[in-house]
C-alpha positions in Angstrom: -19.6 -14.2 -16.7 -16.1 -13.2 -18.0 -15.6 -16.8 -19.3 -19.1 -16.8 -20.8 -18.3 -13.3 -22.6 -15.0 -14.4 -23.7 -13.6 -11.6 -22.0 -9.9 -11.9 -20.8 -9.7 -13.0 -17.1 -6.4 -12.0 -16.1 -6.7 -8.7 -17.9 -9.7 -7.8 -16.4 -8.3 -8.7 -12.8 -5.3 -6.3 -13.5 -7.6 -3.6 -14.3 -9.6 -4.2 -11.3 -6.9 -5.0 -8.5 -5.9 -1.6 -7.8 -9.4 -0.4 -6.8 -9.6 -3.4 -4.6 -6.8 -2.3 -2.6 -8.7 1.1 -2.8 -12.1 -0.6 -1.4 -9.9 -2.2 1.2 -8.5 1.0 2.4 -12.0 2.5 2.6 -13.1 -0.6 4.6 -10.3 -0.2 7.2 -12.0 3.3 7.9 -15.0 1.2 8.9 -13.0 -0.7 11.0 -11.6 2.1 12.9 -15.3 3.5 13.4 -16.2 0.4 14.6 -13.4 -0.5 16.9 -12.4 -3.8 15.3 -9.1 -4.8 14.0 -7.5 -2.8 16.7 -3.9 -2.5 17.7 -2.0 -3.2 20.9 -2.3 -1.0 24.0 -0.1 2.1 23.6 0.6 5.4 25.2 0.7 6.8 21.6 -2.5 5.3 20.9 -6.2 6.4 20.3 -8.5 6.3 23.0 -11.1 3.5 22.1 -14.4 3.9 24.2 -15.7 0.4 23.4 -12.1 -1.2 24.4 -11.7 1.4 27.3 -8.0 1.9 26.5 -5.6 3.7 24.2 -4.7 1.5 21.4 -2.3 1.6 18.2 -5.0 2.6 15.1 -3.6 -0.2 13.2 -6.8 0.4 10.8 -5.5 3.7 10.0 -2.1 2.6 9.3 -3.5 0.0 7.1 -5.8 2.3 5.4 -2.7 4.4 4.5 -0.7 1.3 3.3 -3.5 0.2 1.0 -3.8 3.7 -0.4 0.0 3.5 -1.2 -0.5 0.0 -2.8 -3.4 1.8 -4.9 -1.3 4.6 -6.0 1.8 2.1 -6.9 -0.3 -0.4 -8.9 -1.9 2.7 -10.6 1.5 3.7 -11.5 2.4 0.6 -12.8 -0.7 0.3 -15.0 0.2 3.3 -16.7 3.6 1.7 -17.6 4.4 -1.1 -20.0 3.7 -4.5 -18.0 2.7 -8.0 -18.7 -0.6 -9.4 -18.2 -1.1 -10.5 -14.7 2.0 -8.5 -13.3 -0.4 -6.0 -11.7 -2.3 -8.8 -9.8 1.1 -10.5 -8.7 2.4 -7.1 -7.5 -0.8 -6.6 -5.6 -0.4 -10.1 -3.9 3.6 -9.1 -2.9 2.8 -5.6 -1.7 -0.4 -6.9 0.3 1.6 -9.7 1.8 4.1 -7.2 3.1 1.7 -4.9 4.4 -0.5 -7.4 6.1 2.9 -9.2 7.6 4.2 -6.1 9.3 0.9 -4.9 10.6 0.4 -7.8 12.4 2.9 -7.1 14.9 1.0 -4.0 15.6 -2.5 -5.8 16.0 -3.8 -6.3 19.6 -6.7 -8.7 18.4 -4.9 -11.8 17.1 -2.6 -14.1 19.0 0.4 -15.7 17.8 -0.2 -19.3 16.1 3.0 -20.8 14.9 6.5 -20.0 15.7 5.7 -16.7 17.1 3.7 -15.7 13.9 -0.1 -15.1 13.5 -1.8 -17.3 11.1 -2.1 -14.1 8.8 1.7 -13.8 8.9 2.0 -17.4 7.8 -0.5 -16.7 5.1 1.2 -13.6 4.0 4.3 -15.4 3.8 3.0 -18.1 1.4 1.1 -14.9 -0.6 4.4 -13.3 -0.9 6.2 -16.3 -2.2 3.3 -17.0 -4.7 3.4 -13.4 -5.9 7.3 -13.4 -6.3 7.0 -17.1 -8.0 4.2 -16.1 -10.4 5.8 -12.6 -11.3 9.2 -14.5 -12.3 7.3 -17.0 -13.9 5.4 -14.5 -16.0 8.3 -12.6 -16.9 10.1 -15.7 -18.2 7.2 -17.1 -20.0 6.6 -13.8 -21.7 10.2 -13.6 -22.8 10.3 -17.1 -24.5 7.1 -16.4 -26.2 8.8 -13.2 -27.6 11.8 -15.2 -28.6 9.5 -17.4 -30.8 
């Protein structure tokens, strides 16, 4: 649709991506209410009747982290930035959030070198986000020099 209407794709994604993080935050509240995406057992956890034990409420922590990501991205949107930077920062922040959160999750097993599949994916997304952000800065600097 964007291509047909000749609307800049990356600019549109930069506009929408903070709200994706906010939507994910709301979705994690649904996970909490449903009892999925749960954390490891802990005496400091919340009792989940469906699991019959006290579990770390990773859904709530994830939701809070996504709200912080939303706020950071909205802050960056109001500053001078290059087209694509908001998306690339989202990649970086989401990757860090997901990588850390996986240590507390109780529903996913380690798969590769003690890491979960999502941690491996998060590492790749983090590297991609950094590379794209750096490339974008260099590309835009070179374009302004010409």
